[in-house]
N, C-alpha and C positions, 0 to 999 in steps of 0.2 A: 167637314161640312161642305155641301155641294151648292154651287151657285146656280141659280135659275138661268139657263142659257137661251130658252125659247119659250114664249108664252104658249100655253096649250091651245088657246082659241085662234090666235093669229099673231103675226109679227110684222114689223115694218118691212115694206118691200123696197128693194134697192132701186135707184133711179139711174138708168144708164146714161142719162144726159147731165147728171149732177157734176158740177165743177165748182170747187171752192176757191174763193179769192181771199188772199191774206188780208187781215184787217189793217187799217191804217194805224199809225203810231198813236193817234188820239183815241181811236175806238178801242184799242187794246186796254186802255186804262180806265175806260168808262163802262157803265152797265149797258149791256145790249138790250134794246127795247123792241118789243113787237107792237104792231099797230093795235091801239086800244082807245076807245072813245072815253071822254071825260064822264059822260053819263053812266057808262058801264062801271067805271072805276068808283063812282060815288055810290053805286048800289052794293058795294062790298060791305060785309059786316065785320064781326070780330076777327082780328088778324090771325088768331090761332086756328080757327075752324073755317071762317068765311062761310059761304053757302054750302060748303062740304058737310056741315053738320046736318043737313037735310037728307044725306044719303048714307050708304054703307061704307063710304070712303073714310078712312082714318088718316089724320095728318101724318102719322108715322110712316104709313105705307107710301105716301108721296115722296118721302126721302128715298126709299128704294126705287120708286118708279123713275125719279130723275136720273139715278145712276143707271137703271136698266135702259131707259130711252137713249142716253148718251152712248152706252155700250153698243146697243143695236145700230145706232146711227153711224158710229165709226166703222163697225164691221161691214155694214151695208155699203158704205162709201168705198172702202178698200176692195171688198170682194163683190163688185157690181155684177159679175157674171154668175154668181152663185144663186140658185133658186132657193136653197134652204141653208140656214146658218146654224142648224142644230149641232151642238158640240163646239161651236166657235166661241171663244172668249178673248178678251183683250190680253190676259196674261199668256195665252198660248198662240197669239196671232202670228208670231214668227214661225212656229211649227206648222201652222195651217197654211202659211204662204208656201212653205216647202212642199207640203202635202198636195195642195191643189195644182201645183206646177210640175208635179211628177206623175208620169203615166203609171197607174197602179199595176198593170200587168207586165210591162217591160222595164219599168224603173227609169225610163227615158225622161230626162229633165228638159222642160221647155224654158230655156234660159231667158228668152225675151219676155215671156209672161211673168216669170219670177221677178225679173227686174222691174217690170211695170207695176206689179203689186207692191213691191218694196218701196218704190218711188212714191206711189200714191200715199202709202202709210207715212213715209218720212215727211212728205210735203204737208200732210195734215197735222202731224205732230208739231212741225215748225210753226204752224198757225196757232194751234191750241196752246203752245208754250207761252205765247204772248198774253194769255189769260191766267198764267200760273200753273197750267197743266204739266204734270211730270209723267212721262211714259214709264218711268220706273216705279212710281209711287201710286198714281191714281187708278191704274187698272185693278190692282189688288185692293185698293181702298174702295172702289166701286163694288167689287165682289163682296167685301165685308158689309157694306151698307145694304146690298140686296139680301144677303143672307140674314142680316140682323133685323131688318124692318119689313121684308117682303115687298111685293109689288101689287098693283091694282088687280083685283081678280076678275073684273069685267069692264068693258068699255062704257064710259058714261054716255047717256042718251044724248044724241046730237041736239044742239041748240038749247040745252037746259042750262040753268045757272051753274050747275056743277061743271059741265063741259066748257062753258065760257071761262070760269075761274081757272081751269087747267091750261088755258091758252094764254094766260097773263103772267109774265115773268115777275111782276111786282107781287102778285098773290103768292106765288111759289117762294119768292124770296122771304116774304113775311112768315110763311109756314115754316121755312127752315129756321129763321131767327127765333120763332116762338116754340119750336118743337125739339130741335136737335140739341144734344149736349154741347156745351160751349167748346169742348176740345175738337168737335167735328165740324163746327160752323165754317171755318175758313175753307176747308177742302170741299164741303158740300156746295158752298157758294161758287167755288171754282168750277165744279161740275155743271152747275146751273148756267154759269156764264158761257161755258163751252157749248152746252146744249142750245142756248139762245143764238149763239154765233152760227152753229150749223143749221138751225131752223131758218135763220135769216138768209143764208146762202142757198138753201134748197127750196125755200118758199113753202115749206110744209109747217103745220102746227107744231108747237113744242112737243105735245104728246100725240102720236098717231099710231094707228093699228093697221 
């Protein structure tokens, strides 16, 4: 079974100025929140579907989209100089670090660049570990979720209720709790917490294309 590594319409673009800051001890044990008004929160409906019931989006696909967005965000952070990330996945990230730091014609290794990429990855993993993320477990878990549930097939219309719901971690947390099998809940919530953390650091929406 093949994991979807790049959306056919578009993918998140890397930010060359992105710099992540490790969470404080208190923030690591609490839910990461994005800005959201009380009025918007009160407009939410059934926790299982929310306003997503008005669109072609199925709650199950949101599970895969959470994993996909975190996957792309981590890769874009590590490989900031790469214009395309087709074929890059978290399980093969070490191989890709070796690949992009090796001159394809001569085989000459850019040791400094390889060390830079490896350090960016290690620093990020140290931050995400504080939310329960395991670099040996969650990359393959994320692939499993993407392959099992799929991802969103189209970008939600901007400023619609659907788009707003996808920007709220509380809505996504409720979707996970009401949709995912119990045995997957803990790890899916870890992925969401990591995604919220990265979104807070780079200043972009939880889901972006």
